[in-house]
C-alpha positions in Angstrom: 40.4 -0.2 0.3 39.7 3.1 -1.5 36.1 4.3 -2.0 35.2 6.7 -4.7 32.4 9.1 -3.6 30.7 9.3 -7.0 29.0 12.2 -8.7 26.5 13.6 -6.2 23.3 15.0 -7.7 21.8 18.3 -6.5 20.7 17.0 -3.1 24.3 15.9 -2.3 25.9 19.2 -3.5 23.7 21.2 -1.2 24.4 18.9 1.8 28.0 17.9 1.5 30.3 19.5 -1.0 30.4 22.2 -3.5 30.7 20.3 -6.8 32.0 22.0 -10.0 29.4 22.3 -12.8 29.2 19.4 -15.2 30.0 16.7 -12.8 27.5 13.9 -13.0 27.1 10.2 -11.9 30.1 8.1 -12.3 32.6 11.0 -12.0 34.9 11.0 -9.0 34.4 14.0 -6.8 37.2 13.1 -4.5 39.3 10.1 -5.6 41.1 10.1 -2.2 37.8 9.7 -0.2 37.9 6.9 2.3 35.2 4.3 2.8 34.4 5.8 6.2 33.8 9.3 4.6 31.4 7.7 2.1 29.7 5.7 4.9 29.3 8.9 6.9 27.7 10.7 4.0 25.3 7.8 3.5 24.4 7.8 7.2 23.6 11.5 7.1 21.3 10.8 4.2 19.6 8.0 6.1 19.0 10.4 9.0 16.7 12.4 6.8 15.0 9.5 5.0 11.7 7.8 5.7 11.6 5.2 3.0 14.3 2.8 1.7 14.6 0.2 -1.0 17.2 -2.5 -1.0 17.9 -4.4 -4.3 19.9 -7.5 -3.4 21.6 -10.3 -5.4 23.8 -13.2 -4.7 26.5 -11.1 -3.2 24.6 -10.4 0.0 24.3 -14.2 0.7 28.0 -14.7 -0.2 28.9 -13.7 3.4 26.7 -16.6 4.6 28.9 -19.0 2.6 26.7 -19.3 -0.6 28.6 -18.9 -3.9 27.5 -16.3 -6.3 26.2 -17.4 -9.7 29.6 -18.0 -11.3 31.6 -18.1 -8.0 33.6 -21.0 -6.5 31.8 -23.7 -4.6 28.9 -24.4 -7.0 27.7 -28.1 -6.8 28.0 -28.4 -10.6 30.0 -27.1 -13.6 28.0 -24.1 -14.7 29.1 -24.4 -18.4 28.6 -28.1 -18.7 27.0 -30.3 -16.1 27.7 -34.1 -15.8 24.6 -34.6 -18.1 26.2 -32.5 -20.8 23.9 -29.5 -20.2 24.8 -25.9 -19.4 23.1 -24.9 -16.1 20.8 -22.5 -18.0 19.4 -25.5 -19.8 19.4 -27.9 -16.8 17.4 -25.3 -14.7 15.1 -24.2 -17.5 11.3 -24.3 -17.6 11.4 -26.2 -21.0 13.6 -29.0 -19.6 11.4 -29.3 -16.5 8.4 -29.9 -18.6 10.1 -32.7 -20.6 12.4 -34.1 -18.0 11.5 -32.9 -14.5 13.8 -35.5 -12.9 16.8 -33.8 -14.5 15.9 -30.4 -13.4 15.1 -31.6 -9.9 18.5 -33.3 -9.7 20.1 -29.8 -9.9 17.4 -28.1 -7.9 18.0 -30.5 -5.0 21.7 -29.8 -5.2 21.0 -26.1 -4.9 18.8 -26.6 -1.9 21.4 -28.9 -0.2 23.9 -26.2 -0.6 21.6 -23.7 1.1 20.3 -26.1 3.8 22.7 -25.3 6.6 23.3 -21.7 5.6 22.1 -19.0 8.0 21.3 -15.4 7.4 24.2 -13.0 8.0 24.5 -9.6 9.6 23.7 -7.8 6.3 20.3 -9.5 6.2 19.8 -8.7 9.9 20.7 -5.0 9.4 18.1 -4.7 6.6 15.5 -6.3 8.9 16.4 -3.9 11.7 16.1 -1.0 9.3 12.6 -2.2 8.3 11.5 -2.0 11.9 13.0 1.4 12.4 12.1 3.4 9.3 8.6 4.2 8.2 8.7 2.2 5.0 11.4 -0.3 3.9 11.2 -2.8 1.0 13.6 -5.4 -0.2 13.6 -6.5 -3.8 15.8 -9.7 -4.0 16.8 -11.9 -6.8 17.9 -14.6 -4.3 15.8 -17.8 -3.9 17.4 -18.8 -0.5 14.8 -17.2 1.8 17.5 -15.6 4.0 15.9 -12.1 4.1 12.7 -13.5 5.7 14.8 -15.8 7.9 16.4 -12.6 9.3 13.0 -11.1 10.1 12.3 -8.9 7.1 8.6 -8.9 6.1 8.5 -6.5 3.2 10.3 -8.8 0.7 9.6 -9.1 -3.0 11.5 -12.3 -3.9 11.2 -11.6 -7.6 12.6 -15.0 -8.6 10.7 -17.0 -5.9 11.8 -19.1 -3.0 13.2 -22.6 -3.1 11.2 -23.6 0.0 7.8 -22.9 -1.5 6.5 -25.7 -3.6 3.5 -25.9 -5.9 1.9 -28.6 -8.0 2.0 -28.2 -11.8 -1.4 -29.9 -12.1 -3.6 -28.8 -9.2 -3.6 -25.8 -6.8 -1.7 -27.6 -4.0 1.0 -25.5 -2.4 3.3 -26.1 0.6 6.3 -24.7 2.3 9.1 -27.0 3.4 12.1 -26.2 5.6 14.4 -28.3 3.3 14.2 -31.2 0.7 15.6 -33.9 3.0 12.2 -35.7 3.2 11.2 -35.2 -0.4 11.5 -38.0 -2.9 13.3 -36.5 -5.9 11.4 -35.7 -8.1 8.5 -35.2 -5.6 4.8 -35.9 -6.4 1.8 -33.8 -5.3 0.2 -35.5 -2.2 -3.3 -34.5 -3.6 -3.2 -35.5 -7.3 0.2 -37.2 -7.8 1.2 -34.5 -10.3 4.7 -33.0 -10.4 5.7 -30.7 -7.6 8.2 -27.9 -8.4 9.7 -25.0 -6.4 7.8 -21.8 -6.9 10.8 -20.1 -8.5 11.5 -18.6 -11.9 13.4 -21.1 -14.0 15.5 -20.0 -17.0 13.3 -19.0 -19.9 10.2 -18.4 -17.7 8.5 -15.0 -17.2 8.4 -13.3 -13.8 5.4 -13.9 -11.6 2.9 -11.2 -12.5 1.8 -10.7 -8.9 5.4 -10.0 -7.7 6.1 -7.8 -10.7 3.0 -5.7 -10.1 3.9 -5.4 -6.4 7.4 -4.1 -7.4 5.9 -1.6 -9.8 3.4 -0.3 -7.2 6.2 0.2 -4.6 8.4 1.9 -7.2 5.6 4.2 -8.1 5.2 5.2 -4.5 8.9 6.2 -4.6 11.8 5.8 -2.1 14.0 8.4 -0.4 17.0 6.2 -0.9 17.8 3.1 -3.1 20.6 0.6 -2.3 21.9 -1.9 -4.8 23.8 -4.7 -2.9 25.7 -7.6 -4.3 24.2 -7.8 -7.7 25.6 -7.5 -11.2 22.4 -5.8 -12.2 22.1 -7.5 -15.6 18.3 -7.6 -15.6 16.3 -4.5 -16.6 14.0 -4.8 -13.6 17.0 -4.7 -11.3 18.4 -1.6 -12.9 15.0 0.2 -13.1 14.9 1.2 -9.4 18.2 2.9 -9.7 17.2 4.7 -12.9 13.9 5.8 -11.3 15.7 7.1 -8.2 18.0 9.1 -10.5 15.1 10.6 -12.4 13.5 11.6 -9.1 16.7 13.1 -7.7 16.9 10.5 -4.9 20.3 9.3 -3.7 21.5 5.9 -4.8 24.1 3.6 -3.2 25.9 0.5 -4.6 27.6 -2.0 -2.3 29.6 -4.5 -4.4 33.3 -5.6 -4.5 32.9 -5.8 -8.3 31.7 -3.4 -10.9 28.2 -3.8 -12.2 25.8 -2.4 -14.7 24.8 0.4 -12.3 28.3 1.3 -11.0 28.5 4.3 -13.3 24.9 5.5 -12.4 25.0 5.5 -8.6 25.8 8.5 -6.4 27.8 6.5 -3.9 29.7 3.3 -4.4 31.3 1.2 -1.7 33.5 -1.6 -3.2 33.0 -3.8 -0.1 31.2 -6.9 0.9 27.7 -6.6 2.1 28.2 -7.4 5.8 31.0 -4.9 6.7 29.4 -2.2 4.5 25.9 -2.4 5.9 27.1 -2.8 9.5 29.3 0.2 9.2 26.5 2.3 7.7 24.1 1.2 10.4 26.6 2.0 13.2 27.3 5.4 11.6 23.6 6.1 11.5 23.1 5.1 15.1 25.7 7.6 16.1 23.7 10.3 14.5 20.3 9.0 15.6 20.7 7.1 18.9 18.0 4.5 19.5 17.3 1.2 21.2 16.4 -1.8 19.2 
């Protein structure tokens, strides 16, 4: 697999290679560069970094066996479910209000798909980096809870977590390991109102608290920003890359497929999350020996 070491900004030119004037993000500096060369460059940057941001999507959990949004293995037809609804309608806030039993039908299938899945090495590497570097945050679009299961603490699950339930009528909240003991649709044990996962359904706004947390951390800035396994179609997923670019901070994308930020980042590894993050971590540890 060939890796393009893409358009380094001023920090990269001074550290690694002499880049001809006019070369910017998305332009190949060395089309023949190998993945390992790019990984070594990233590891060198890590060695001088104190703060990191990881923006993750479904691709990081794909190595745990979970399908991506439009990948194979989904428990329903994404374009037309058995109830004649597209998945965006079946999992929408509007439908939940009118027919919670229908939305819960597909939510429970999502949870069942996640139930026996375990965090993978990519999740673990991020958690290990969080313990090693001064400041590390993960902004994830995933609702599977695998970052926290791996031991990460500084997680902004911008779309929520399937395992956190809340009542739509009272203030009752609870966390469950899975849905196996829930009646579908479940009722609140305090007021008999409808319970729902504390996630962002289609058509609903982001939780203000999590959005503000994200903006505060972005305002604090990061030495490096990684985009991993996400198509980056939402503006709030692209924004961290754009802010890093404006601040002259290095950006890295790990994704087998092209995304909305592929032409923006300084380094792009067209790899799955597990082999890429493990290789970066091992390269870093050769530069900075340590005991975990």
